[in-house]
C-alpha positions as CSV (number, residue, x, y, z in Angstrom):
1,M,133.3,199.2,54.3
2,K,137.0,199.5,55.2
3,I,138.5,202.6,56.6
4,R,140.4,204.5,53.9
5,L,144.0,205.1,55.1
6,G,146.7,207.4,53.8
7,M,150.3,207.5,54.8
8,V,152.9,210.3,55.0
9,G,156.5,209.0,54.9
10,G,157.3,205.3,55.3
11,G,158.3,204.5,51.7
12,T,159.2,201.0,50.7
13,G,162.2,199.8,52.8
14,A,161.4,202.1,55.7
15,F,161.0,199.9,58.9
16,I,158.4,201.8,60.8
17,G,156.3,202.5,57.7
18,E,156.0,198.7,57.0
19,V,155.2,198.1,60.7
20,H,152.3,200.6,60.4
21,R,151.0,198.9,57.2
22,I,151.2,195.5,58.7
23,A,149.4,196.7,61.8
24,A,146.6,198.3,59.7
25,R,146.2,195.1,57.6
26,L,146.1,192.5,60.4
27,D,142.4,192.9,61.3
28,N,141.4,193.8,57.7
29,R,139.8,197.1,58.9
30,Y,141.8,199.5,56.7
31,E,142.7,199.9,53.1
32,L,145.8,201.9,52.1
33,V,144.6,204.1,49.2
34,A,146.9,207.2,49.1
35,G,150.3,208.4,50.2
36,A,153.1,210.9,50.1
37,F,155.7,208.3,50.9
38,S,158.9,210.3,50.4
39,S,160.2,213.8,50.0
40,D,162.0,212.5,46.9
41,S,159.4,212.5,44.1
42,E,160.7,209.5,42.2
43,R,161.0,207.4,45.4
44,A,157.5,208.4,46.4
45,K,156.1,207.3,43.1
46,Q,158.0,204.0,43.1
47,S,156.8,203.3,46.7
48,A,153.2,204.0,45.7
49,A,153.4,201.7,42.7
50,A,154.9,198.9,44.8
51,L,152.1,199.3,47.3
52,G,149.4,199.3,44.7
53,I,148.4,202.9,45.1
54,A,146.6,204.5,42.1
55,P,148.9,207.0,40.3
56,E,146.6,209.9,40.9
57,R,146.7,209.3,44.6
58,A,150.5,209.1,44.8
59,Y,151.4,212.6,46.0
60,D,154.7,214.6,45.9
61,D,154.0,216.3,49.2
62,F,151.7,216.0,52.1
63,S,150.0,219.4,51.7
64,E,148.8,218.5,48.2
65,M,147.6,215.2,49.6
66,A,145.7,216.8,52.4
67,E,144.0,219.3,50.1
68,K,143.0,216.8,47.5
69,E,142.0,213.9,49.8
70,G,140.0,216.3,52.0
71,T,137.8,217.2,49.0
72,R,137.4,213.8,47.4
73,E,134.1,212.0,47.9
74,D,136.2,208.8,48.5
75,G,139.0,210.6,50.3
76,I,140.9,209.1,53.1
77,D,139.4,208.9,56.6
78,V,142.7,208.5,58.5
79,V,146.3,209.4,57.8
80,A,149.3,207.7,59.4
81,I,152.3,210.0,59.8
82,V,155.6,208.0,59.9
83,T,158.2,210.6,59.3
84,P,161.2,211.7,61.5
85,N,160.1,213.8,64.5
86,H,160.5,217.2,63.0
87,L,158.1,216.3,60.2
88,H,155.2,215.3,62.5
89,H,153.7,218.7,63.2
90,A,153.2,220.2,59.8
91,P,151.5,217.2,58.1
92,A,149.4,216.5,61.2
93,K,148.2,220.1,61.2
94,C,147.4,220.0,57.4
95,F,145.3,216.8,57.7
96,L,143.4,218.0,60.8
97,E,142.6,221.2,59.0
98,A,141.4,219.1,56.1
99,G,139.0,217.2,58.4
100,I,141.0,213.9,58.5
101,H,141.8,211.8,61.6
102,V,145.4,211.3,62.4
103,I,147.6,208.4,63.6
104,C,151.1,209.8,64.4
105,D,154.3,208.0,65.3
106,K,155.9,209.0,68.6
107,P,157.1,211.4,69.9
108,L,154.3,213.7,68.9
109,S,156.7,216.4,67.7
110,A,160.2,217.8,68.0
111,S,159.1,220.7,70.3
112,L,156.6,221.3,73.0
113,E,155.2,224.4,71.2
114,D,154.3,222.2,68.1
115,A,152.9,219.5,70.3
116,M,150.6,221.9,72.1
117,D,149.5,223.4,68.8
118,L,148.4,220.0,67.7
119,E,146.5,219.5,70.9
120,R,144.7,222.8,70.4
121,L,143.8,221.8,66.8
122,V,142.4,218.5,68.0
123,E,140.2,220.3,70.5
124,E,139.0,222.8,67.9
125,T,138.2,220.2,65.2
126,G,136.9,217.5,67.5
127,L,138.8,215.0,65.3
128,L,140.5,211.8,66.5
129,F,144.2,211.7,67.1
130,A,146.3,208.7,68.1
131,V,150.0,208.5,69.1
132,T,151.6,205.1,68.6
133,Y,153.0,204.3,71.9
134,N,152.6,200.7,70.8
135,Y,153.8,198.9,73.9
136,S,150.5,199.8,75.5
137,G,148.9,197.4,73.1
138,Y,150.5,194.3,74.6
139,P,148.0,192.0,76.4
140,M,150.2,191.7,79.5
141,V,150.7,195.4,79.7
142,R,146.9,195.8,79.8
143,Q,146.7,193.0,82.3
144,A,149.2,194.8,84.6
145,R,147.2,198.0,84.2
146,E,143.9,196.2,85.1
147,M,145.5,194.5,88.2
148,I,146.7,197.8,89.5
149,R,143.3,199.4,89.0
150,N,141.7,196.5,90.8
151,G,144.0,197.2,93.8
152,D,146.0,193.9,93.6
153,L,149.2,195.7,94.5
154,G,147.8,198.0,97.2
155,N,149.2,201.5,97.5
156,L,151.9,202.0,94.9
157,R,155.4,202.9,96.3
158,V,158.1,202.4,93.7
159,V,158.2,202.2,89.9
160,Q,161.4,201.2,88.0
161,V,161.4,201.3,84.2
162,E,164.3,200.8,81.8
163,Y,164.8,200.7,78.1
164,P,168.4,199.7,77.2
165,Q,169.7,199.2,73.6
166,E,173.2,198.9,72.2
167,W,172.8,199.9,68.6
168,L,174.3,203.4,68.9
169,S,177.3,202.3,71.0
170,T,179.5,203.5,68.1
171,D,179.5,206.6,65.9
172,L,177.0,204.9,63.5
173,E,175.6,208.2,62.2
174,S,178.9,209.0,60.6
175,T,178.7,206.0,58.3
176,G,175.6,207.4,56.6
177,Q,173.1,205.0,58.3
178,K,169.8,206.9,57.9
179,Q,168.1,205.9,61.1
180,A,171.1,206.8,63.2
181,A,171.7,210.0,61.3
182,W,168.3,211.6,62.0
183,R,167.9,210.3,65.5
184,T,171.2,211.9,66.6
185,D,170.5,215.2,64.8
186,P,168.8,217.9,67.0
187,A,167.3,219.6,63.9
188,R,165.4,216.4,63.1
189,A,165.0,214.5,66.4
190,G,164.4,217.5,68.7
191,A,165.9,218.1,72.1
192,G,166.2,214.4,73.1
193,G,168.3,211.6,71.6
194,S,167.7,208.3,73.5
195,L,165.4,210.2,75.7
196,G,163.0,211.1,72.8
197,D,163.4,207.9,70.9
198,I,162.9,205.3,73.6
199,G,162.7,207.2,76.8
200,T,159.3,208.5,75.9
201,H,158.1,204.9,75.4
202,A,159.3,204.1,79.0
203,F,157.7,207.3,80.3
204,H,154.3,206.6,78.7
205,L,154.4,203.0,79.8
206,T,155.0,204.1,83.4
207,E,151.9,206.3,83.6
208,F,149.8,204.0,81.4
209,I,150.3,200.9,83.6
210,T,150.3,202.6,87.0
211,G,147.7,205.3,86.5
212,L,150.0,207.6,88.4
213,E,151.1,211.0,87.1
214,V,154.7,212.1,87.3
215,N,154.7,215.5,88.9
216,S,158.5,216.2,89.0
217,L,161.8,214.8,87.8
218,L,165.5,215.1,88.0
219,A,167.6,214.1,85.0
220,D,171.3,213.3,84.2
221,L,171.8,213.0,80.4
222,S,175.0,211.9,78.7
223,A,176.4,211.6,75.2
224,F,179.1,209.0,75.5
225,V,180.0,208.7,71.9
226,H,182.5,211.5,71.0
227,G,181.0,214.2,68.9
228,R,177.4,213.2,69.4
229,S,175.0,216.2,69.8
230,L,172.2,214.4,71.6
231,D,172.0,212.2,74.6
232,D,172.6,208.4,74.2
233,N,172.1,207.6,77.8
234,A,169.4,209.1,80.2
235,Q,169.0,208.5,83.9
236,V,165.9,210.2,85.3
237,M,164.5,210.1,88.9
238,L,160.7,210.5,89.1
239,R,158.3,211.6,91.8
240,F,154.6,210.8,91.4
241,A,151.6,212.7,92.6
242,N,150.6,210.0,95.1
243,G,154.0,210.2,96.8
244,A,155.5,207.2,95.0
245,R,159.1,207.3,93.7
246,G,160.6,206.0,90.5
247,S,163.5,205.9,88.2
248,L,163.8,205.7,84.4
249,W,166.8,204.6,82.5
250,A,167.0,204.8,78.7
251,S,170.2,204.0,76.9
252,Q,171.3,203.3,73.3
253,V,174.9,202.5,74.4
254,A,174.1,199.6,76.7
255,V,176.2,196.8,75.1
256,G,174.5,193.5,75.2
257,H,170.9,194.8,75.1
258,E,168.7,194.7,72.0
259,N,165.3,196.0,73.0
260,G,165.2,195.5,76.8
261,L,162.1,197.5,77.8
262,R,161.2,196.4,81.4
263,I,159.0,197.8,84.1
264,R,158.7,196.8,87.8
265,V,155.9,198.2,90.0
266,Y,156.0,197.8,93.8
267,G,153.0,198.3,96.1
268,D,152.6,197.7,99.8
269,Q,150.9,194.4,99.2
270,A,152.4,193.0,96.0
271,S,154.6,193.8,92.9
272,L,154.6,193.0,89.2
273,E,157.2,192.9,86.4
274,W,156.9,192.9,82.6
275,F,159.7,192.5,80.1
276,Q,159.1,193.3,76.4
277,E,161.5,190.6,75.2
278,Q,159.4,188.0,77.0
279,P,156.0,189.7,76.5
280,N,153.6,186.9,77.1
281,Q,154.2,186.6,80.9
282,L,153.7,188.9,83.8
283,K,155.5,188.2,87.1
284,F,153.3,188.9,90.1
285,C,154.5,188.6,93.7
286,R,152.3,188.9,96.8
287,L,154.0,189.9,100.0
288,G,155.4,186.8,101.7
289,E,154.3,184.4,99.0
290,A,156.0,182.6,96.1
291,P,156.0,184.4,92.7
292,Q,153.1,183.7,90.3
293,Y,153.2,184.1,86.5
294,V,150.2,185.4,84.7
295,A,150.2,184.2,81.1
296,R,148.7,185.6,77.9
297,G,146.1,183.3,76.4
298,G,145.6,181.3,79.6
299,N,143.1,181.2,82.4
300,T,145.1,183.5,84.6
301,A,144.6,186.6,82.5
302,G,141.8,189.1,82.9
303,D,139.4,190.8,80.6
304,A,141.8,193.6,79.5
305,A,144.4,191.1,78.4
306,N,141.9,188.7,76.8
307,A,140.4,191.5,74.8
308,V,143.6,192.0,72.9
309,T,144.9,188.4,72.8
310,R,144.8,187.0,69.3
311,I,146.0,183.4,69.4
312,P,146.0,180.6,72.0
313,G,148.6,180.5,74.8
314,G,151.9,178.9,73.9
315,H,152.0,180.7,70.5
316,P,154.1,183.8,71.0
317,E,152.5,187.2,70.3
318,G,154.6,190.3,70.1
319,F,155.5,193.6,68.6
320,L,153.4,193.6,65.4
321,E,150.3,192.3,67.2
322,A,150.5,195.0,69.9
323,F,150.9,197.6,67.2
324,A,147.8,196.2,65.5
325,N,145.8,196.3,68.7
326,L,146.2,200.1,68.6
327,Y,145.1,200.2,65.0
328,R,142.1,198.0,65.8
329,D,141.0,200.1,68.8
330,F,141.4,203.3,66.7
331,A,139.3,201.7,64.0
332,D,136.5,201.3,66.6
333,Q,136.8,205.0,67.4
334,V,136.7,206.0,63.8
335,E,133.6,203.9,63.0
336,A,131.8,205.3,66.1
337,F,132.8,208.9,65.3
338,P,130.0,210.0,62.9
339,A,127.4,209.2,65.5
340,R,129.6,210.6,68.4
341,N,129.0,207.3,70.2
342,T,130.5,207.0,73.7
343,M,133.8,205.1,73.6
344,N,134.2,202.1,75.8
345,D,137.2,201.6,78.0
346,S,139.2,199.5,75.6
347,E,138.9,202.1,72.9
348,L,140.0,204.8,75.2
349,L,143.3,203.0,75.8
350,V,144.6,204.3,72.5
351,P,147.2,207.0,73.4
352,A,145.7,210.3,72.5
353,V,147.2,213.7,71.6
354,S,147.3,214.7,75.3
355,E,149.7,211.7,76.0
356,G,151.8,212.8,73.1
357,V,152.1,216.3,74.6
358,K,153.1,214.8,77.9
359,G,155.9,212.8,76.2
360,V,157.3,215.9,74.6
361,L,157.0,217.8,77.9
362,F,158.9,214.9,79.6
363,V,161.8,215.3,77.1
364,E,162.0,219.1,77.5
365,K,161.9,219.0,81.3
366,A,164.5,216.3,81.5
367,V,166.8,218.2,79.1
368,A,166.3,221.4,81.2
369,S,167.0,219.5,84.4
370,S,170.2,218.0,83.1
371,E,171.5,221.2,81.6
372,S,170.9,222.9,85.0
373,G,173.2,220.5,86.7
374,G,170.6,217.9,87.7
375,I,167.8,219.7,89.6
376,W,164.3,218.8,90.4
377,L,161.8,220.3,88.0
378,S,158.0,220.3,88.1
379,M,156.2,218.6,85.2
380,D,153.8,221.6,85.0
381,S,153.8,222.9,81.4
């Protein structure tokens, strides 16, 4: 039997909503059966009809949806929340209280207080909660993680991560472009602009791949576009618990870059590099030797990459497949949940509520550091 899925936000025409729906469909593990797709009642009904949702399960608001789906015998098992940041906490809380597992887009919430409240609810209810840091679903990202855990790089020394884009290089929000408007509005996006939108992806990827924890940071945030309330460029220095050092650059005013997420990790024996726009290869360099390239779908990749590789090498895999890998791993968790079965390692790679909290904490600490003139702050909450 398929997992019954509901959705809050993501009406027809919404980019991230369609991404979630494609990811859920790719392995045929979910069936979308209910939704509150828009705060506009007419648009919500039109979206539900276009997606084949029965009229009685097309809801005007998420609270009604949580209440009714939580009491139906055939109610949803999981809800996907794909709204702007400030509308993550309230629906997630409603569905957890209704006994429904949650998949939430990142960042977890617009404030640390709300993020920690959701973490508390997850602990109280024992329900499953995933945060879609989708880049962790790429095969070569998991390959990099596995190689570091196997000791292939030796002791880690330096981590460099960057995520440059150009799409907010002008005052796009003043034209009425909806994605730009809410992402640059503190009331809807939270304390971070580029920091919250893409910086949190870079931060999560850093800890996910390396296994290291950031214990302090120093940030310099800028809003280069005149009149913009939130940062459009973030430069953050990182210190890790093992003594390693790092830096994180997230920018949405980097002309010439589309979606340039890149990470380099340097140990005392070797280094590796992964670039999201060329996701099927991982560059690996041993000290004093020529570079090697580990390829997805080839004989050079290990178990972690092969477990989430969908098609043979030479056929590109990318963003949608990585997103679907998180949905597939979460489906395994949901199906094991009634028996409280122990999760295997691949299932535990789904970013959980605790990682969502760390992402929001990263934003708040970086903002505080920058506003204080660029000082080192501990990542202790």
